[in-house]
C-alpha positions in Angstrom: -243.9 126.8 97.5 -246.5 128.8 99.1 -249.0 125.8 99.1 -246.3 123.6 100.7 -245.4 126.1 103.3 -249.1 126.3 104.0 -249.4 122.8 104.5 -246.7 122.6 107.0 -248.2 125.4 108.9 -251.4 123.7 109.0 -249.9 120.2 110.0 -248.0 122.4 112.8 -251.1 123.9 114.0 -253.0 120.7 114.1 -250.4 119.3 116.5 -251.2 122.3 118.7 -254.9 121.4 119.1 -254.3 119.2 122.0 -252.3 121.9 123.9 -255.2 124.2 123.5 -257.7 122.1 125.5 -256.2 122.6 128.9 -254.2 125.8 128.3 -254.8 128.4 130.9 -255.6 131.9 129.8 -253.3 134.5 130.6 -253.5 138.4 130.5 -250.7 138.7 127.9 -252.3 136.2 125.5 -255.7 138.1 125.7 -253.8 141.5 125.2 -251.9 140.2 122.1 -255.1 138.5 120.9 -256.8 141.9 120.8 -254.2 143.1 118.4 -254.8 140.0 116.2 -258.6 140.5 116.3 -258.2 144.3 115.5 -256.0 143.5 112.6 -257.7 140.5 111.1 -261.1 139.6 112.4 -262.8 142.9 113.1 -263.6 143.5 109.5 -266.1 140.6 109.3 -266.9 140.0 113.0 -267.2 143.6 114.0 -265.9 145.6 117.1 -268.7 144.2 119.2 -268.3 140.5 118.1 -272.0 140.5 116.5 -270.9 140.5 113.0 -270.5 143.1 110.3 -271.7 141.0 107.1 -274.9 139.2 107.0 -274.3 135.5 107.9 -271.3 136.1 110.0 -271.8 134.2 113.3 -272.4 136.4 116.4 -269.6 135.6 118.9 -271.5 136.9 121.7 -274.4 134.4 121.2 -274.5 131.4 123.7 -275.1 129.2 121.0 -272.4 130.9 118.6 -268.9 129.8 117.8 -267.4 130.3 121.2 -269.8 127.6 122.5 -267.3 125.1 120.6 -263.9 123.9 121.9 -260.7 125.6 121.2 -259.7 122.7 119.0 -262.9 123.3 116.8 -262.0 127.0 116.6 -258.4 126.4 115.9 -259.5 124.2 113.1 -262.0 126.7 111.7 -259.6 129.6 111.7 -256.7 127.3 110.3 -258.9 125.9 107.4 -261.5 128.4 107.0 -265.1 127.7 107.8 -268.5 128.5 106.2 -271.2 128.9 108.9 -274.7 127.4 108.0 -276.6 130.3 106.4 -273.7 132.4 105.9 -273.4 134.2 102.5 -269.6 133.6 102.4 -266.9 131.4 104.0 -264.3 132.6 106.4 -261.1 132.1 104.6 -258.2 130.0 105.8 -256.2 131.9 108.5 -259.2 134.5 108.4 -257.5 135.6 105.0 -254.0 136.6 106.8 -251.6 134.3 105.9 -249.1 135.7 108.4 -251.1 134.5 111.4 -248.8 132.2 113.6 -250.0 129.3 115.7 -249.5 131.8 118.9 -251.4 134.4 117.1 -254.4 132.0 116.8 -254.2 130.9 120.4 -254.1 134.6 121.4 -257.1 135.6 119.4 -259.1 132.5 120.8 -258.1 133.6 124.3 -259.3 137.3 123.6 -262.5 136.3 122.0 -263.2 134.1 124.8 -262.6 136.9 127.3 -264.2 139.7 125.4 -267.4 137.9 124.0 -268.1 134.8 125.6 -271.0 134.6 128.1 -270.2 133.7 131.6 -272.0 130.6 133.0 
């Protein structure tokens, strides 16, 4: 049952990819994303976004994960991802099976606002 539910969530999130491409960032999403980041992502990515574990990508790097599209980031968060040179893969949903589609949108908005270098 858990795998079926996980598959249903993944399919739903896949449909959300298109809506992320042109979604404007709003302050409430960033605020809520900070809570998700602090509860799920911070353990590996760290308070400063530079990574707490060898091989975890630096979110502040101009060539890091935030150089990718929201759709790619969503896919990596939903399905898990192992960065080249990493000692371990990020688990599906960042290891937090309770993350919702909106939680993921919020954390992407937060990471972009907090760590992405301005052009």
